[in-house]
N, CA, C and O atoms as a printed pandas DataFrame, in Angstrom:
     atom_number atom_name residue_name chain_id  residue_number  x_coord  y_coord  z_coord
0              1         N          UNK        A               1   10.750   17.656  -10.931
1              2        CA          UNK        A               1   10.402   16.417  -11.612
2              3         C          UNK        A               1   11.885   15.888  -12.299
3              4         O          UNK        A               1   12.220   14.713  -12.147
4              5         N          UNK        A               2   12.539   16.619  -12.882
5              6        CA          UNK        A               2   13.620   16.279  -13.435
6              7         C          UNK        A               2   14.619   15.182  -12.400
7              8         O          UNK        A               2   14.924   14.008  -12.607
8              9         N          UNK        A               3   14.891   15.894  -11.486
9             10        CA          UNK        A               3   15.392   15.201  -10.279
10            11         C          UNK        A               3   14.871   13.738   -9.957
11            12         O          UNK        A               3   15.670   12.894   -9.553
12            13         N          UNK        A               4   13.501   13.435  -10.140
13            14        CA          UNK        A               4   13.097   12.256   -9.502
14            15         C          UNK        A               4   13.326   11.225  -10.984
15            16         O          UNK        A               4   13.456   10.009  -10.842
16            17         N          UNK        A               5   13.348   11.726  -12.067
17            18        CA          UNK        A               5   13.731   11.284  -13.539
18            19         C          UNK        A               5   15.275   10.625  -13.161
19            20         O          UNK        A               5   15.554    9.434  -13.303
20            21         N          UNK        A               6   15.928   11.364  -12.801
21            22        CA          UNK        A               6   17.308   11.049  -12.622
22            23         C          UNK        A               6   17.965   10.085  -11.738
23            24         O          UNK        A               6   19.062    9.529  -11.803
24            25         N          UNK        A               7   16.776   10.021  -10.693
25            26        CA          UNK        A               7   17.105    8.774   -9.750
26            27         C          UNK        A               7   17.165    7.557  -10.150
27            28         O          UNK        A               7   17.735    6.688   -9.490
28            29         N          UNK        A               8   16.542    7.320  -11.366
29            30        CA          UNK        A               8   16.233    5.943  -12.068
30            31         C          UNK        A               8   17.210    6.071  -13.250
31            32         O          UNK        A               8   17.181    5.165  -14.083
32            33         N          UNK        A               9   18.082    7.101  -13.424
33            34        CA          UNK        A               9   18.913    7.037  -14.976
34            35         C          UNK        A               9   19.703    5.731  -14.752
35            36         O          UNK        A               9   19.661    4.852  -15.613
36            37         N          UNK        A              10   20.333    5.596  -13.762
37            38        CA          UNK        A              10   21.388    4.355  -13.608
38            39         C          UNK        A              10   21.187    3.493  -12.464
39            40         O          UNK        A              10   21.744    3.897  -11.444
40            41         N          UNK        A              11   20.545    2.423  -12.364
41            42        CA          UNK        A              11   20.105    1.742  -11.454
42            43         C          UNK        A              11   21.820    0.696  -11.046
43            44         O          UNK        A              11   22.480    0.211  -11.966
44            45         N          UNK        A              12   22.140    0.583   -9.896
45            46        CA          UNK        A              12   23.630    0.053   -9.698
46            47         C          UNK        A              12   23.237   -1.587  -10.469
47            48         O          UNK        A              12   22.060   -1.910  -10.629
48            49         N          UNK        A              13   24.161   -2.324  -10.808
49            50        CA          UNK        A              13   24.135   -3.705  -11.280
50            51         C          UNK        A              13   23.597   -4.525  -10.009
51            52         O          UNK        A              13   22.720   -5.339  -10.298
52            53         N          UNK        A              14   23.936   -4.466   -8.746
53            54        CA          UNK        A              14   23.629   -5.414   -7.580
54            55         C          UNK        A              14   21.902   -5.015   -7.362
55            56         O          UNK        A              14   21.079   -5.869   -7.033
56            57         N          UNK        A              15   21.703   -4.177   -7.506
57            58        CA          UNK        A              15   19.912   -3.943   -7.533
58            59         C          UNK        A              15   19.424   -5.114   -8.352
59            60         O          UNK        A              15   18.564   -5.910   -7.975
60            61         N          UNK        A              16   20.067   -5.140   -9.530
61            62        CA          UNK        A              16   19.392   -5.959  -10.290
62            63         C          UNK        A              16   19.213   -7.919  -10.090
63            64         O          UNK        A              16   18.410   -8.738  -10.536
64            65         N          UNK        A              17   20.414   -8.004   -9.201
65            66        CA          UNK        A              17   20.330   -9.391   -8.415
66            67         C          UNK        A              17   19.568   -9.056   -7.422
67            68         O          UNK        A              17   18.774   -9.995   -7.478
68            69         N          UNK        A              18   19.160   -8.315   -6.415
69            70        CA          UNK        A              18   18.250   -8.181   -5.575
70            71         C          UNK        A              18   16.947   -8.080   -6.149
71            72         O          UNK        A              18   16.053   -8.688   -5.563
72            73         N          UNK        A              19   16.609   -7.326   -7.349
73            74        CA          UNK        A              19   15.230   -7.720   -8.013
74            75         C          UNK        A              19   14.873   -8.969   -7.924
75            76         O          UNK        A              19   13.872   -9.430   -7.376
76            77         N          UNK        A              20   16.119   -9.769   -8.741
77            78        CA          UNK        A              20   15.903  -11.077   -9.338
78            79         C          UNK        A              20   15.359  -12.082   -8.521
79            80         O          UNK        A              20   14.559  -12.925   -8.926
80            81         N          UNK        A              21   16.068  -11.941   -6.616
81            82        CA          UNK        A              21   15.538  -12.502   -6.230
82            83         C          UNK        A              21   14.410  -12.434   -5.445
83            84         O          UNK        A              21   13.830  -13.412   -4.973
84            85         N          UNK        A              22   14.055  -11.114   -5.285
85            86        CA          UNK        A              22   12.806  -10.828   -4.933
86            87         C          UNK        A              22   11.666  -11.421   -5.931
87            88         O          UNK        A              22   10.608  -11.932   -5.565
88            89         N          UNK        A              23   12.099  -11.247   -7.236
89            90        CA          UNK        A              23   11.198  -11.523   -8.084
90            91         C          UNK        A              23   10.987  -13.109   -8.091
91            92         O          UNK        A              23    9.904  -13.470   -8.552
92            93         N          UNK        A              24   11.905  -14.166   -7.627
93            94        CA          UNK        A              24   11.970  -15.300   -7.581
94            95         C          UNK        A              24   11.076  -15.715   -6.213
95            96         O          UNK        A              24   10.056  -16.399   -6.293
96            97         N          UNK        A              25   11.489  -15.320   -5.249
97            98        CA          UNK        A              25   10.770  -15.650   -4.087
98            99         C          UNK        A              25    9.187  -14.990   -4.057
99           100         O          UNK        A              25    8.333  -15.706   -3.533
100          101         N          UNK        A              26    8.801  -13.797   -4.539
101          102        CA          UNK        A              26    7.423  -13.470   -4.449
102          103         C          UNK        A              26    6.613  -14.349   -5.372
103          104         O          UNK        A              26    5.475  -14.785   -5.195
104          105         N          UNK        A              27    7.489  -14.534   -6.468
105          106        CA          UNK        A              27    6.678  -15.615   -7.504
106          107         C          UNK        A              27    6.517  -17.184   -6.795
107          108         O          UNK        A              27    5.669  -17.991   -7.176
108          109         N          UNK        A              28    7.087  -17.336   -6.157
109          110        CA          UNK        A              28    7.258  -18.956   -5.244
110          111         C          UNK        A              28    5.940  -18.520   -4.272
111          112         O          UNK        A              28    4.888  -19.156   -4.340
112          113         N          UNK        A              29    6.097  -17.462   -3.437
113          114        CA          UNK        A              29    5.124  -16.973   -2.497
114          115         C          UNK        A              29    3.793  -17.107   -2.986
115          116         O          UNK        A              29    3.051  -17.943   -2.470
116          117         N          UNK        A              30    3.410  -16.396   -3.904
117          118        CA          UNK        A              30    2.079  -16.434   -4.965
118          119         C          UNK        A              30    1.684  -17.955   -5.209
119          120         O          UNK        A              30    0.575  -18.426   -4.960
120          121         N          UNK        A              31    2.673  -18.588   -5.691
121          122        CA          UNK        A              31    2.247  -20.019   -6.288
122          123         C          UNK        A              31    1.573  -20.806   -5.076
123          124         O          UNK        A              31    0.518  -21.434   -5.169
124          125         N          UNK        A              32    2.404  -20.664   -3.841
125          126        CA          UNK        A              32    2.241  -21.216   -2.575
126          127         C          UNK        A              32    0.797  -20.726   -2.285
127          128         O          UNK        A              32   -0.072  -21.599   -2.283
128          129         N          UNK        A              33    0.466  -19.578   -2.067
129          130        CA          UNK        A              33   -0.929  -18.907   -1.616
130          131         C          UNK        A              33   -1.820  -19.286   -2.758
131          132         O          UNK        A              33   -3.017  -19.506   -2.573
132          133         N          UNK        A              34   -1.311  -19.356   -3.818
133          134        CA          UNK        A              34   -2.841  -19.791   -4.982
134          135         C          UNK        A              34   -3.210  -21.508   -4.614
135          136         O          UNK        A              34   -4.327  -21.954   -4.354
136          137         N          UNK        A              35   -2.338  -22.024   -4.663
137          138        CA          UNK        A              35   -2.474  -23.798   -4.393
138          139         C          UNK        A              35   -2.963  -23.878   -2.864
139          140         O          UNK        A              35   -3.741  -24.793   -2.596
140          141         N          UNK        A              36   -2.598  -23.049   -1.896
141          142        CA          UNK        A              36   -2.619  -23.649   -0.805
142          143         C          UNK        A              36   -4.421  -22.945   -0.225
143          144         O          UNK        A              36   -5.181  -23.609    0.480
144          145         N          UNK        A              37   -4.674  -21.819   -0.637
145          146        CA          UNK        A              37   -5.979  -21.262   -0.567
146          147         C          UNK        A              37   -6.402  -20.974    0.983
147          148         O          UNK        A              37   -7.575  -20.918    1.352
148          149         N          UNK        A              38   -5.503  -20.835    1.660
149          150        CA          UNK        A              38   -5.903  -20.718    3.132
150          151         C          UNK        A              38   -6.509  -19.480    3.531
151          152         O          UNK        A              38   -7.375  -18.991    2.806
152          153         N          UNK        A              39   -6.193  -18.965    4.497
153          154        CA          UNK        A              39   -6.786  -17.767    5.012
154          155         C          UNK        A              39   -6.194  -16.585    4.270
155          156         O          UNK        A              39   -4.985  -16.385    4.157
156          157         N          UNK        A              40   -7.168  -15.810    3.767
157          158        CA          UNK        A              40   -6.645  -14.643    3.098
158          159         C          UNK        A              40   -5.737  -14.713    1.583
159          160         O          UNK        A              40   -4.908  -13.972    1.056
160          161         N          UNK        A              41   -6.301  -15.858    1.260
161          162        CA          UNK        A              41   -5.442  -16.162   -0.035
162          163         C          UNK        A              41   -5.523  -15.275   -1.170
163          164         O          UNK        A              41   -4.578  -15.114   -1.943
164          165         N          UNK        A              42   -6.795  -14.616   -1.297
165          166        CA          UNK        A              42   -6.472  -13.619   -2.362
166          167         C          UNK        A              42   -6.038  -12.389   -2.235
167          168         O          UNK        A              42   -5.819  -11.767   -3.274
168          169         N          UNK        A              43   -5.847  -11.849   -1.159
169          170        CA          UNK        A              43   -5.057  -10.593   -0.589
170          171         C          UNK        A              43   -3.442  -11.086   -0.726
171          172         O          UNK        A              43   -2.616  -10.459   -1.389
172          173         N          UNK        A              44   -3.151  -12.313    0.020
173          174        CA          UNK        A              44   -1.645  -12.815   -0.279
174          175         C          UNK        A              44   -1.376  -12.996   -1.717
175          176         O          UNK        A              44   -0.177  -12.840   -1.949
176          177         N          UNK        A              45   -2.117  -13.288   -2.821
177          178        CA          UNK        A              45   -1.973  -13.590   -3.724
178          179         C          UNK        A              45   -1.711  -12.410   -4.783
179          180         O          UNK        A              45   -1.005  -12.441   -5.791
180          181         N          UNK        A              46   -2.631  -11.162   -4.164
181          182        CA          UNK        A              46   -2.448   -9.880   -5.064
182          183         C          UNK        A              46   -1.216   -9.200   -4.485
183          184         O          UNK        A              46   -0.676   -8.412   -5.261
184          185         N          UNK        A              47   -0.658   -9.337   -3.284
185          186        CA          UNK        A              47    0.585   -8.676   -2.829
186          187         C          UNK        A              47    1.731   -9.267   -3.485
187          188         O          UNK        A              47    2.579   -8.686   -4.161
188          189         N          UNK        A              48    1.662  -10.302   -3.246
189          190        CA          UNK        A              48    3.142  -11.225   -3.986
190          191         C          UNK        A              48    2.685  -11.289   -5.420
191          192         O          UNK        A              48    3.451  -12.166   -5.818
192          193         N          UNK        A              49    1.999  -10.976   -6.406
193          194        CA          UNK        A              49    1.687  -10.689   -7.313
194          195         C          UNK        A              49    2.368   -9.709   -8.091
195          196         O          UNK        A              49    3.096   -9.768   -9.081
196          197         N          UNK        A              50    1.722   -8.351   -7.025
197          198        CA          UNK        A              50    2.139   -7.247   -7.349
198          199         C          UNK        A              50    3.554   -6.892   -7.313
199          200         O          UNK        A              50    4.009   -6.197   -8.221
200          201         N          UNK        A              51    4.396   -7.349   -6.233
201          202        CA          UNK        A              51    5.779   -7.523   -5.818
202          203         C          UNK        A              51    6.467   -8.182   -6.932
203          204         O          UNK        A              51    7.513   -7.747   -7.412
204          205         N          UNK        A              52    5.900   -9.173   -7.310
205          206        CA          UNK        A              52    6.562   -9.782   -8.389
206          207         C          UNK        A              52    6.661   -9.041   -9.859
207          208         O          UNK        A              52    7.626   -9.039  -10.623
208          209         N          UNK        A              53    5.269   -8.359  -10.043
209          210        CA          UNK        A              53    5.322   -7.835  -11.063
210          211         C          UNK        A              53    6.212   -6.600  -11.027
211          212         O          UNK        A              53    6.898   -6.401  -12.029
212          213         N          UNK        A              54    6.293   -5.767  -10.039
213          214        CA          UNK        A              54    7.258   -4.596   -9.907
214          215         C          UNK        A              54    8.642   -5.064  -10.041
215          216         O          UNK        A              54    9.409   -4.346  -10.683
216          217         N          UNK        A              55    8.998   -5.956   -9.629
217          218        CA          UNK        A              55   10.570   -6.286   -9.528
218          219         C          UNK        A              55   10.697   -6.785  -11.108
219          220         O          UNK        A              55   11.802   -6.580  -11.609
220          221         N          UNK        A              56    9.866   -7.309  -11.810
221          222        CA          UNK        A              56    9.950   -7.808  -13.112
222          223         C          UNK        A              56   10.206   -6.561  -13.841
223          224         O          UNK        A              56   11.204   -6.312  -14.517
224          225         N          UNK        A              57    9.185   -5.800  -13.625
225          226        CA          UNK        A              57    9.156   -4.442  -14.536
226          227         C          UNK        A              57   10.364   -3.858  -14.488
227          228         O          UNK        A              57   10.991   -3.682  -15.533
228          229         N          UNK        A              58   10.925   -3.427  -13.124
229          230        CA          UNK        A              58   12.087   -2.728  -12.914
230          231         C          UNK        A              58   13.579   -3.519  -13.693
231          232         O          UNK        A              58   14.571   -2.904  -14.086
232          233         N          UNK        A              59   13.388   -4.844  -13.750
233          234        CA          UNK        A              59   14.499   -5.305  -14.473
234          235         C          UNK        A              59   14.295   -5.503  -16.057
235          236         O          UNK        A              59   15.191   -5.849  -16.827
236          237         N          UNK        A              60   12.807   -5.191  -16.452
237          238        CA          UNK        A              60   13.083   -5.347  -17.616
238          239         C          UNK        A              60   13.226   -3.733  -18.339
239          240         O          UNK        A              60   13.863   -3.416  -19.343
240          241         N          UNK        A              61   12.438   -2.922  -17.483
241          242        CA          UNK        A              61   12.811   -1.460  -18.207
242          243         C          UNK        A              61   13.563   -0.490  -17.272
243          244         O          UNK        A              61   13.407    0.729  -17.354
244          245         N          UNK        A              62   14.364   -1.064  -16.402
245          246        CA          UNK        A              62   15.566   -0.299  -16.005
246          247         C          UNK        A              62   16.811   -0.180  -16.516
247          248         O          UNK        A              62   17.386   -1.156  -16.998
248          249         N          UNK        A              63   17.307    0.915  -16.469
249          250        CA          UNK        A              63   18.603    0.785  -17.102
250          251         C          UNK        A              63   19.646    0.787  -15.890
251          252         O          UNK        A              63   19.616    1.465  -14.863
252          253         N          UNK        A              64   20.558   -0.151  -16.300
253          254        CA          UNK        A              64   21.672   -0.908  -15.347
254          255         C          UNK        A              64   22.845   -0.153  -15.604
255          256         O          UNK        A              64   23.033    0.282  -16.740
256          257         N          UNK        A              65   23.797    0.094  -14.535
257          258        CA          UNK        A              65   24.904    0.447  -14.832
258          259         C          UNK        A              65   25.966   -0.502  -14.636
259          260         O          UNK        A              65   26.115   -1.011  -13.526
260          261         N          UNK        A              66   26.792   -0.820  -15.692
261          262        CA          UNK        A              66   27.755   -1.810  -15.774
262          263         C          UNK        A              66   29.164   -1.435  -16.104
263          264         O          UNK        A              66   30.002   -2.106  -16.707
264          265         N          UNK        A              67   29.272   -0.140  -15.555
265          266        CA          UNK        A              67   30.162    0.392  -15.886
266          267         C          UNK        A              67   31.630   -0.379  -15.305
267          268         O          UNK        A              67   32.689   -0.499  -15.921
268          269         N          UNK        A              68   31.336   -0.793  -14.075
269          270        CA          UNK        A              68   32.242   -1.679  -13.645
270          271         C          UNK        A              68   33.031   -2.716  -14.283
271          272         O          UNK        A              68   34.205   -3.034  -14.095
272          273         N          UNK        A              69   32.077   -3.224  -15.148
273          274        CA          UNK        A              69   32.656   -4.352  -16.062
274          275         C          UNK        A              69   33.585   -3.894  -17.230
275          276         O          UNK        A              69   34.126   -4.670  -18.018
276          277         N          UNK        A              70   33.666   -2.931  -17.237
277          278        CA          UNK        A              70   34.590   -2.216  -18.437
278          279         C          UNK        A              70   36.097   -1.821  -17.992
279          280         O          UNK        A              70   36.999   -1.496  -18.763
280          281         N          UNK        A              71   36.169   -1.909  -16.693
281          282        CA          UNK        A              71   37.644   -1.473  -16.236
282          283         C          UNK        A              71   38.725   -2.535  -16.193
283          284         O          UNK        A              71   39.868   -2.239  -15.847
């Protein structure tokens, strides 16, 4: 269990950029699925919403490593 907890101890800062892009893209796809209401729109909204929520939660509660900035 301790090894699992240590894997989230310091997330590299470049992962934060990827999470931000993922958050923006999935939020946009969520909005498009909601407004279009095409085939299986509820499932698509759930999937894109959960991806946006997970990426946002990792950006907010994650600990990022910015040691490269102090060199």
